[in-house]
N, CA, C and O atoms as CSV, one atom per row, in Angstrom:
chain,resi,resn,atom,element,x,y,z
A,1,MET,N,N,87.397,260.761,55.597
A,1,MET,CA,C,86.624,261.731,56.338
A,1,MET,C,C,87.282,261.924,57.698
A,1,MET,O,O,87.606,260.950,58.378
A,2,LYS,N,N,87.475,263.143,58.083
A,2,LYS,CA,C,88.091,263.470,59.359
A,2,LYS,C,C,87.060,264.149,60.254
A,2,LYS,O,O,86.334,265.033,59.799
A,3,THR,N,N,86.987,263.746,61.520
A,3,THR,CA,C,86.026,264.339,62.447
A,3,THR,C,C,86.731,264.902,63.675
A,3,THR,O,O,87.791,264.422,64.076
A,4,PHE,N,N,86.120,265.930,64.264
A,4,PHE,CA,C,86.613,266.550,65.481
A,4,PHE,C,C,85.444,266.750,66.426
A,4,PHE,O,O,84.470,267.412,66.067
A,5,VAL,N,N,85.520,266.195,67.618
A,5,VAL,CA,C,84.502,266.408,68.645
A,5,VAL,C,C,84.751,267.766,69.277
A,5,VAL,O,O,85.883,268.106,69.620
A,6,ARG,N,N,83.675,268.543,69.429
A,6,ARG,CA,C,83.764,269.866,70.050
A,6,ARG,C,C,82.904,269.868,71.308
A,6,ARG,O,O,81.678,269.941,71.226
A,7,ASN,N,N,83.537,269.789,72.453
A,7,ASN,CA,C,82.846,269.798,73.734
A,7,ASN,C,C,83.393,270.920,74.607
A,7,ASN,O,O,84.366,270.717,75.333
A,8,PRO,N,N,82.783,272.101,74.547
A,8,PRO,CA,C,83.232,273.173,75.439
A,8,PRO,C,C,83.085,272.727,76.892
A,8,PRO,O,O,82.152,271.992,77.216
A,9,ASN,N,N,83.974,273.152,77.756
A,9,ASN,CA,C,83.880,272.725,79.154
A,9,ASN,C,C,83.567,273.864,80.108
A,9,ASN,O,O,83.610,273.676,81.324
A,10,THR,N,N,83.254,275.036,79.585
A,10,THR,CA,C,82.843,276.139,80.450
A,10,THR,C,C,81.573,276.776,79.903
A,10,THR,O,O,81.400,276.886,78.689
A,11,GLY,N,N,80.695,277.189,80.791
A,11,GLY,CA,C,79.501,277.930,80.412
A,11,GLY,C,C,78.301,277.111,79.987
A,11,GLY,O,O,77.213,277.663,79.818
A,12,ILE,N,N,78.468,275.795,79.808
A,12,ILE,CA,C,77.337,274.938,79.443
A,12,ILE,C,C,77.434,273.623,80.201
A,12,ILE,O,O,78.483,273.286,80.751
A,13,TYR,N,N,76.329,272.884,80.223
A,13,TYR,CA,C,76.306,271.579,80.879
A,13,TYR,C,C,77.305,270.659,80.183
A,13,TYR,O,O,77.276,270.559,78.956
A,14,PRO,N,N,78.191,269.978,80.924
A,14,PRO,CA,C,79.210,269.139,80.281
A,14,PRO,C,C,78.609,267.942,79.546
A,14,PRO,O,O,77.596,267.385,79.971
A,15,ALA,N,N,79.229,267.563,78.466
A,15,ALA,CA,C,78.790,266.392,77.707
A,15,ALA,C,C,79.173,265.118,78.453
A,15,ALA,O,O,80.114,265.108,79.247
A,16,THR,N,N,78.433,264.048,78.188
A,16,THR,CA,C,78.730,262.747,78.784
A,16,THR,C,C,79.496,261.901,77.775
A,16,THR,O,O,79.741,262.340,76.652
A,17,GLU,N,N,79.875,260.687,78.173
A,17,GLU,CA,C,80.634,259.806,77.284
A,17,GLU,C,C,79.867,259.440,76.013
A,17,GLU,O,O,80.481,259.190,74.976
A,18,ASP,N,N,78.529,259.405,76.080
A,18,ASP,CA,C,77.734,258.978,74.930
A,18,ASP,C,C,77.094,260.139,74.165
A,18,ASP,O,O,76.196,259.921,73.352
A,19,CYS,N,N,77.543,261.355,74.415
A,19,CYS,CA,C,76.969,262.516,73.743
A,19,CYS,C,C,78.049,263.569,73.539
A,19,CYS,O,O,78.960,263.701,74.357
A,20,VAL,N,N,77.945,264.315,72.449
A,20,VAL,CA,C,78.871,265.418,72.204
A,20,VAL,C,C,78.041,266.664,71.907
A,20,VAL,O,O,76.912,266.564,71.425
A,21,HIS,N,N,78.596,267.824,72.192
A,21,HIS,CA,C,77.895,269.069,71.893
A,21,HIS,C,C,77.936,269.386,70.400
A,21,HIS,O,O,76.965,269.903,69.849
A,22,ALA,N,N,79.029,269.086,69.758
A,22,ALA,CA,C,79.158,269.349,68.326
A,22,ALA,C,C,80.188,268.404,67.738
A,22,ALA,O,O,81.108,267.956,68.422
A,23,LEU,N,N,80.018,268.110,66.459
A,23,LEU,CA,C,80.967,267.268,65.736
A,23,LEU,C,C,81.286,267.958,64.423
A,23,LEU,O,O,80.399,268.184,63.600
A,24,GLU,N,N,82.534,268.286,64.232
A,24,GLU,CA,C,82.971,268.912,62.986
A,24,GLU,C,C,83.445,267.807,62.048
A,24,GLU,O,O,84.266,266.973,62.431
A,25,VAL,N,N,82.931,267.801,60.827
A,25,VAL,CA,C,83.278,266.778,59.843
A,25,VAL,C,C,83.869,267.461,58.622
A,25,VAL,O,O,83.271,268.385,58.070
A,26,LEU,N,N,85.027,267.012,58.207
A,26,LEU,CA,C,85.692,267.595,57.051
A,26,LEU,C,C,85.656,266.636,55.860
A,26,LEU,O,O,85.673,265.416,56.029
A,27,ASN,N,N,85.607,267.202,54.667
A,27,ASN,CA,C,85.714,266.442,53.420
A,27,ASN,C,C,84.624,265.383,53.237
A,27,ASN,O,O,84.919,264.217,52.975
A,28,VAL,N,N,83.374,265.797,53.377
A,28,VAL,CA,C,82.255,264.879,53.139
A,28,VAL,C,C,81.414,265.388,51.974
A,28,VAL,O,O,81.358,266.591,51.719
A,29,ASP,N,N,80.764,264.470,51.270
A,29,ASP,CA,C,79.886,264.828,50.166
A,29,ASP,C,C,78.432,264.937,50.598
A,29,ASP,O,O,77.648,265.657,49.980
A,30,ARG,N,N,78.075,264.226,51.652
A,30,ARG,CA,C,76.685,264.189,52.105
A,30,ARG,C,C,76.689,264.142,53.627
A,30,ARG,O,O,77.510,263.451,54.229
A,31,MET,N,N,75.764,264.883,54.251
A,31,MET,CA,C,75.754,264.959,55.708
A,31,MET,C,C,74.323,264.903,56.223
A,31,MET,O,O,73.433,265.544,55.664
A,32,LEU,N,N,74.102,264.144,57.280
A,32,LEU,CA,C,72.819,264.083,57.971
A,32,LEU,C,C,73.027,264.653,59.364
A,32,LEU,O,O,73.889,264.185,60.108
A,33,TYR,N,N,72.235,265.667,59.718
A,33,TYR,CA,C,72.329,266.288,61.038
A,33,TYR,C,C,71.130,265.863,61.874
A,33,TYR,O,O,69.991,265.923,61.412
A,34,ILE,N,N,71.384,265.443,63.075
A,34,ILE,CA,C,70.302,265.138,64.013
A,34,ILE,C,C,70.657,265.793,65.347
A,34,ILE,O,O,71.818,266.112,65.603
A,35,SER,N,N,69.661,265.986,66.178
A,35,SER,CA,C,69.939,266.564,67.496
A,35,SER,C,C,69.047,265.914,68.535
A,35,SER,O,O,68.008,265.334,68.222
A,36,ALA,N,N,69.476,266.025,69.762
A,36,ALA,CA,C,68.723,265.459,70.885
A,36,ALA,C,C,69.049,266.281,72.120
A,36,ALA,O,O,69.869,267.198,72.073
A,37,THR,N,N,68.406,265.948,73.211
A,37,THR,CA,C,68.667,266.646,74.456
A,37,THR,C,C,69.326,265.692,75.428
A,37,THR,O,O,68.915,264.539,75.553
A,38,MET,N,N,70.336,266.166,76.108
A,38,MET,CA,C,70.980,265.340,77.123
A,38,MET,C,C,70.133,265.360,78.388
A,38,MET,O,O,69.597,266.402,78.767
A,39,GLY,N,N,70.017,264.226,79.030
A,39,GLY,CA,C,69.333,264.175,80.323
A,39,GLY,C,C,70.194,264.857,81.379
A,39,GLY,O,O,71.416,264.708,81.379
A,40,LEU,N,N,69.575,265.589,82.258
A,40,LEU,CA,C,70.330,266.307,83.274
A,40,LEU,C,C,70.351,265.575,84.601
A,40,LEU,O,O,71.074,265.978,85.512
A,41,GLU,N,N,69.567,264.499,84.734
A,41,GLU,CA,C,69.525,263.697,85.951
A,41,GLU,C,C,69.646,262.228,85.563
A,41,GLU,O,O,69.223,261.849,84.471
A,42,PRO,N,N,70.213,261.388,86.433
A,42,PRO,CA,C,70.370,259.968,86.104
A,42,PRO,C,C,69.042,259.271,85.774
A,42,PRO,O,O,69.035,258.328,84.983
A,43,ALA,N,N,67.928,259.708,86.357
A,43,ALA,CA,C,66.631,259.065,86.103
A,43,ALA,C,C,66.092,259.510,84.763
A,43,ALA,O,O,65.010,259.083,84.360
């Protein structure tokens, strides 16, 4: 399985080290998608 992280760096809030905006996965038979919201403030 090959993966590619997709983190645009213009026009949206930048991703942090522990979050990605999108993950492209190639050659998989089964996929589970989940989503969450990134915190915009340290607190």
